N, CA, C and O of each residue as an XYZ file, in Angstrom:
432
protein
N      12.188     -1.080     -6.922
C      11.061     -1.449     -6.101
C      11.198     -0.763     -4.745
O      12.303     -0.644     -4.215
N      10.109     -0.324     -4.202
C      10.031      0.353     -2.910
C      10.858      1.637     -2.864
O      11.658      1.834     -1.949
N      10.661      2.506     -3.854
C      11.238      3.836     -3.824
C      10.176      4.804     -3.312
O       9.020      4.735     -3.730
N      10.554      5.688     -2.428
C       9.644      6.694     -1.873
C       8.365      6.029     -1.334
O       7.263      6.312     -1.805
N       8.527      5.160     -0.361
C       7.403      4.342      0.108
C       6.312      5.146      0.789
O       5.179      4.671      0.874
N       6.602      6.338      1.277
C       5.576      7.146      1.932
C       5.058      8.257      1.021
O       4.334      9.139      1.483
N       5.407      8.233     -0.243
C       4.940      9.222     -1.207
C       3.652      8.733     -1.860
O       3.472      7.534     -2.077
N       2.768      9.660     -2.168
C       1.505      9.322     -2.821
C       1.558      9.587     -4.330
O       0.525      9.538     -4.998
N       2.731      9.863     -4.866
C       2.873     10.183     -6.283
C       3.593      9.074     -7.021
O       4.467      8.404     -6.472
N       3.212      8.892     -8.272
C       3.858      7.894     -9.104
C       3.002      6.660     -9.291
O       1.811      6.653     -8.980
N       3.630      5.619     -9.803
C       2.935      4.363    -10.110
C       3.785      3.197     -9.644
O       5.014      3.271     -9.647
N       3.118      2.107     -9.239
C       3.815      0.865     -8.883
C       3.122     -0.309     -9.554
O       1.975     -0.211     -9.990
N       3.829     -1.403     -9.624
C       3.309     -2.628    -10.232
C       2.523     -3.462     -9.203
O       2.535     -3.175     -8.006
N       1.854     -4.484     -9.700
C       1.090     -5.385     -8.819
C       1.977     -6.076     -7.816
O       1.570     -6.280     -6.672
N       3.177     -6.443     -8.212
C       4.094     -7.162     -7.315
C       4.400     -6.331     -6.072
O       4.315     -6.833     -4.951
N       4.754     -5.068     -6.267
C       5.073     -4.204     -5.140
C       3.848     -3.978     -4.246
O       3.968     -3.917     -3.022
N       2.674     -3.853     -4.868
C       1.443     -3.699     -4.083
C       1.146     -4.966     -3.288
O       0.739     -4.883     -2.129
N       1.341     -6.128     -3.888
C       1.119     -7.398     -3.194
C       2.072     -7.578     -2.024
O       1.663     -8.033     -0.956
N       3.345     -7.223     -2.215
C       4.312     -7.308     -1.125
C       3.935     -6.327     -0.015
O       4.095     -6.636      1.166
N       3.433     -5.146     -0.388
C       2.978     -4.172      0.596
C       1.810     -4.717      1.420
O       1.717     -4.472      2.623
N       0.926     -5.456      0.755
C      -0.199     -6.070      1.450
C       0.283     -7.122      2.446
O      -0.224     -7.204      3.565
N       1.260     -7.922      2.036
C       1.824     -8.928      2.932
C       2.495     -8.254      4.132
O       2.359     -8.726      5.260
N       3.207     -7.168      3.899
C       3.825     -6.415      4.997
C       2.758     -5.895      5.960
O       2.948     -5.934      7.176
N       1.639     -5.409      5.423
C       0.536     -4.933      6.265
C      -0.008     -6.047      7.157
O      -0.214     -5.845      8.353
N      -0.237     -7.217      6.576
C      -0.785     -8.342      7.335
C       0.192     -8.792      8.423
O      -0.216     -9.037      9.558
N       1.469     -8.899      8.085
C       2.469     -9.307      9.072
C       2.554     -8.277     10.204
O       2.640     -8.648     11.375
N       2.530     -6.993      9.858
C       2.581     -5.941     10.885
C       1.343     -6.004     11.775
O       1.446     -5.836     12.991
N       0.186     -6.241     11.188
C      -1.035     -6.388     11.994
C      -0.900     -7.537     12.979
O      -1.255     -7.399     14.149
N      -0.395     -8.661     12.516
C      -0.237     -9.815     13.392
C       0.786     -9.563     14.491
O       0.530     -9.850     15.660
N       1.944     -9.026     14.119
C       2.996     -8.792     15.108
C       2.588     -7.764     16.153
O       2.806     -7.972     17.346
N       2.007     -6.675     15.721
C       1.590     -5.647     16.670
C       0.425     -6.137     17.508
O       0.338     -5.821     18.694
N      -0.478     -6.910     16.903
C      -1.575     -7.495     17.667
C      -1.102     -8.452     18.738
O      -1.599     -8.421     19.864
N      -0.149     -9.301     18.404
C       0.399    -10.240     19.376
C       1.176     -9.505     20.468
O       1.137     -9.883     21.639
N       1.877     -8.455     20.063
C       2.667     -7.690     21.020
C       1.799     -7.049     22.116
O       2.216     -6.953     23.270
N       0.612     -6.620     21.747
C      -0.263     -5.966     22.720
C      -1.446     -6.832     23.142
O      -2.357     -6.329     23.800
N      -1.463     -8.104     22.790
C      -2.601     -8.963     23.104
C      -2.753     -9.220     24.603
O      -3.863     -9.473     25.071
N      -1.683     -9.163     25.345
C      -1.766     -9.449     26.767
C      -2.221     -8.251     27.596
O      -2.437     -8.386     28.801
N      -2.369     -7.093     26.980
C      -2.802     -5.897     27.714
C      -4.309     -5.985     27.965
O      -5.096     -6.051     27.021
N      -4.705     -5.985     29.237
C      -6.114     -6.108     29.588
C      -6.727     -4.785     30.049
O      -7.932     -4.716     30.292
N      -5.933     -3.763     30.169
C      -6.436     -2.536     30.793
C      -6.893     -1.477     29.795
O      -6.976     -0.306     30.165
N      -7.185     -1.825     28.576
C      -7.670     -0.862     27.605
C      -6.569     -0.155     26.835
O      -6.853      0.617     25.919
N      -5.324     -0.405     27.190
C      -4.233      0.229     26.459
C      -4.010     -0.436     25.107
O      -3.316      0.111     24.250
N      -4.593     -1.603     24.917
C      -4.424     -2.315     23.642
C      -4.897     -1.463     22.487
O      -4.178     -1.317     21.498
N      -6.084     -0.896     22.584
C      -6.646     -0.137     21.475
C      -5.807      1.076     21.150
O      -5.530      1.334     19.979
N      -5.397      1.824     22.149
C      -4.619      3.042     21.929
C      -3.231      2.691     21.374
O      -2.789      3.282     20.389
N      -2.559      1.749     21.995
C      -1.223      1.369     21.560
C      -1.262      0.759     20.158
O      -0.403      1.062     19.329
N      -2.239     -0.087     19.891
C      -2.383     -0.705     18.573
C      -2.573      0.378     17.511
O      -1.950      0.332     16.449
N      -3.432      1.345     17.803
C      -3.681      2.434     16.860
C      -2.418      3.237     16.590
O      -2.115      3.548     15.439
N      -1.687      3.573     17.633
C      -0.481      4.384     17.484
C       0.596      3.634     16.692
O       1.241      4.219     15.823
N       0.789      2.368     16.980
C       1.813      1.595     16.298
C       1.420      1.274     14.849
O       2.292      1.053     14.009
N       0.140      1.247     14.557
C      -0.315      0.938     13.205
C      -0.373      2.170     12.299
O      -0.524      2.021     11.086
N      -0.257      3.374     12.847
C      -0.336      4.574     12.012
C       0.698      4.576     10.882
O       0.314      4.776      9.729
N       1.985      4.365     11.153
C       2.932      4.375     10.035
C       2.692      3.239      9.042
O       2.919      3.408      7.844
N       2.238      2.090      9.525
C       1.982      0.968      8.632
C       0.791      1.277      7.726
O       0.834      0.980      6.532
N      -0.248      1.857      8.265
C      -1.414      2.232      7.468
C      -1.061      3.324      6.469
O      -1.493      3.278      5.317
N      -0.276      4.310      6.906
C       0.140      5.382      6.009
C       0.928      4.800      4.835
O       0.705      5.175      3.684
N       1.850      3.881      5.133
C       2.632      3.203      4.103
C       1.703      2.485      3.121
O       1.869      2.611      1.908
N       0.721      1.727      3.642
C      -0.144      0.958      2.757
C      -1.051      1.864      1.933
O      -1.293      1.573      0.762
N      -1.562      2.954      2.507
C      -2.388      3.870      1.731
C      -1.578      4.578      0.654
O      -2.096      4.838     -0.432
N      -0.320      4.892      0.932
C       0.552      5.495     -0.076
C       0.785      4.508     -1.222
O       0.718      4.886     -2.392
N       1.055      3.263     -0.890
C       1.262      2.246     -1.905
C      -0.027      2.024     -2.710
O       0.021      1.844     -3.927
N      -1.165      2.037     -2.030
C      -2.446      1.874     -2.719
C      -2.740      3.012     -3.668
O      -3.267      2.791     -4.758
N      -2.407      4.230     -3.269
C      -2.611      5.384     -4.154
C      -1.760      5.258     -5.411
O      -2.217      5.567     -6.511
N      -0.524      4.804     -5.243
C       0.341      4.627     -6.412
C      -0.169      3.511     -7.315
O      -0.063      3.598     -8.539
N      -0.718      2.474     -6.716
C      -1.285      1.388     -7.533
C      -2.540      1.870     -8.262
O      -2.766      1.502     -9.414
N      -3.357      2.692     -7.595
C      -4.513      3.287     -8.266
C      -4.064      4.106     -9.468
O      -4.694      4.067    -10.525
N      -2.980      4.844     -9.305
C      -2.460      5.642    -10.401
C      -2.028      4.756    -11.563
O      -2.132      5.162    -12.720
N      -1.548      3.554    -11.270
C      -1.128      2.639    -12.329
C      -2.307      2.170    -13.160
O      -2.146      1.893    -14.349
N      -3.481      2.073    -12.569
C      -4.667      1.683    -13.332
C      -5.463      2.914    -13.776
O      -6.594      2.804    -14.249
N      -4.843      4.093    -13.611
C      -5.372      5.365    -14.110
C      -6.656      5.816    -13.406
O      -7.576      6.327    -14.045
N      -6.709      5.621    -12.088
C      -7.809      6.148    -11.290
C      -7.230      6.937    -10.116
O      -6.045      6.820     -9.801
N      -8.063      7.727     -9.485
C      -7.624      8.523     -8.350
C      -7.253      7.628     -7.165
O      -7.826      6.552     -6.995
N      -6.312      8.066     -6.363
C      -5.895      7.310     -5.192
C      -6.993      7.141     -4.164
O      -6.956      6.201     -3.370
N      -7.973      8.036     -4.165
C      -9.104      7.936     -3.229
C      -9.961      6.718     -3.518
O     -10.687      6.258     -2.636
N      -9.896      6.189     -4.715
C     -10.739      5.037     -5.085
C     -10.389      3.788     -4.296
O     -11.196      2.861     -4.233
N      -9.198      3.735     -3.687
C      -8.836      2.561     -2.909
C      -9.702      2.397     -1.666
O      -9.710      1.331     -1.049
N     -10.435      3.455     -1.295
C     -11.326      3.377     -0.131
C     -12.664      2.720     -0.459
O     -13.447      2.426      0.444
N     -12.932      2.488     -1.742
C     -14.154      1.819     -2.169
C     -13.981      0.318     -1.939
O     -12.948     -0.244     -2.302
N     -14.974     -0.333     -1.343
C     -14.845     -1.782     -1.110
C     -14.575     -2.544     -2.412
O     -15.105     -2.195     -3.466
N     -13.775     -3.547     -2.327
C     -13.366     -4.461     -3.404
C     -12.400     -3.849     -4.416
O     -11.861     -4.584     -5.244
N     -12.155     -2.537     -4.388
C     -11.162     -1.951     -5.281
C      -9.761     -2.464     -4.957
O      -8.999     -2.728     -5.887
N      -9.374     -2.622     -3.659
C      -8.053     -3.203     -3.404
C      -7.862     -4.593     -4.010
O      -6.750     -4.956     -4.391
N      -8.924     -5.355     -4.099
C      -8.842     -6.661     -4.753
C      -8.549     -6.496     -6.241
O      -7.750     -7.241     -6.809
N      -9.195     -5.526     -6.862
C      -8.911     -5.235     -8.272
C      -7.480     -4.743     -8.441
O      -6.803     -5.107     -9.402
N      -7.018     -3.910     -7.501
C      -5.648     -3.407     -7.579
C      -4.627     -4.535     -7.472
O      -3.552     -4.471     -8.068
N      -4.969     -5.552     -6.717
C      -4.069     -6.683     -6.521
C      -3.977     -7.571     -7.755
O      -2.916     -8.129     -8.034
N      -5.069     -7.709     -8.494
C      -5.101     -8.647     -9.611
C      -5.269     -7.996    -10.981
O      -5.016     -8.651    -11.993
N      -5.683     -6.739    -11.051
C      -5.918     -6.086    -12.342
C      -4.640     -5.587    -12.988
O      -3.652     -5.304    -12.311
N      -4.673     -5.483    -14.301
C      -3.531     -4.980    -15.055
C      -3.490     -3.458    -14.997
O      -4.527     -2.798    -14.940
N      -2.297     -2.920    -15.012
C      -2.111     -1.480    -15.080
C      -2.220     -0.995    -16.520
O      -2.267     -1.794    -17.455
N      -2.258      0.302    -16.684
C      -2.320      0.906    -18.005
C      -0.947      0.799    -18.660
O       0.067      1.125    -18.043
N      -0.918      0.347    -19.893
C       0.329      0.231    -20.623
C       0.757      1.617    -21.112
O      -0.045      2.370    -21.665
N       2.019      1.934    -20.902
C       2.531      3.221    -21.320
C       2.277      4.293    -20.274
O       1.667      4.035    -19.236
N       2.753      5.503    -20.559
C       2.587      6.587    -19.584
C       1.139      7.064    -19.501
O       0.391      6.981    -20.475
N       0.755      7.557    -18.340
C      -0.549      8.184    -18.167
C      -0.326      9.485    -17.397
O       0.820      9.896    -17.209
N      -1.383     10.130    -16.955
C      -1.237     11.438    -16.292
C      -0.540     11.351    -14.941
O      -0.171     12.383    -14.381
N      -0.350     10.151    -14.402
C       0.302      9.971    -13.107
C       1.785      9.624    -13.222
O       2.494      9.622    -12.216
N       2.258      9.333    -14.419
C       3.681      9.021    -14.580
C       3.929      7.975    -15.630
O       3.023      7.549    -16.346
N       5.183      7.569    -15.709
C       5.598      6.559    -16.689
C       5.195      5.160    -16.228
O       4.950      4.919    -15.046
N       5.134      4.258    -17.185
C       4.782      2.866    -16.918
C       5.890      2.214    -16.085
O       7.045      2.196    -16.510
N       5.553      1.673    -14.894
C       6.603      1.050    -14.070
C       7.194     -0.211    -14.683
O       8.297     -0.609    -14.308
N       6.495     -0.849    -15.609
C       7.028     -2.045    -16.256
C       8.153     -1.687    -17.229
O       9.017     -2.515    -17.517
N       8.139     -0.472    -17.724
C       9.134     -0.073    -18.702
C      10.351      0.587    -18.076
O      11.322      0.877    -18.775
N      10.316      0.828    -16.772
C      11.431      1.466    -16.114
C      12.538      0.445    -15.886
O      12.276     -0.699    -15.515
N      13.762      0.868    -16.110
C      14.906     -0.016    -15.901
C      15.735      0.497    -14.746
O      15.721      1.688    -14.434
N      16.449     -0.403    -14.120
C      17.302     -0.056    -12.983
C      18.734      0.037    -13.493
O      19.243     -0.897    -14.113
N      19.373      1.158    -13.230
C      20.771      1.346    -13.615
C      21.661      1.200    -12.378
O      21.421      1.834    -11.351
N      22.669      0.372    -12.489
C      23.583      0.152    -11.369
C      24.836      0.948    -11.567
O      25.737      0.900    -10.729
């Protein structure tokens, strides 16, 4: 879980996508609270700069989840598709984006 988190290639399961969503929400709250006391307009700029890596991480995870349901990563920009990605089943077996993440085993 959470291999190559900034890569847009491969497939991930619903669990990893859901945890990524929770990380996004927590980061939004923490960064928002951190800059909430700024009254001089620096809030918007600072918030945007600090959220760039978090957004990049979430879009990378979303693209991989799109690949799991056998659609292009760009489809995550369509409204309500992230909701489908969170609750919909992935394609069983390998597809053009990679092997099924449910069938991958971890070797220690």
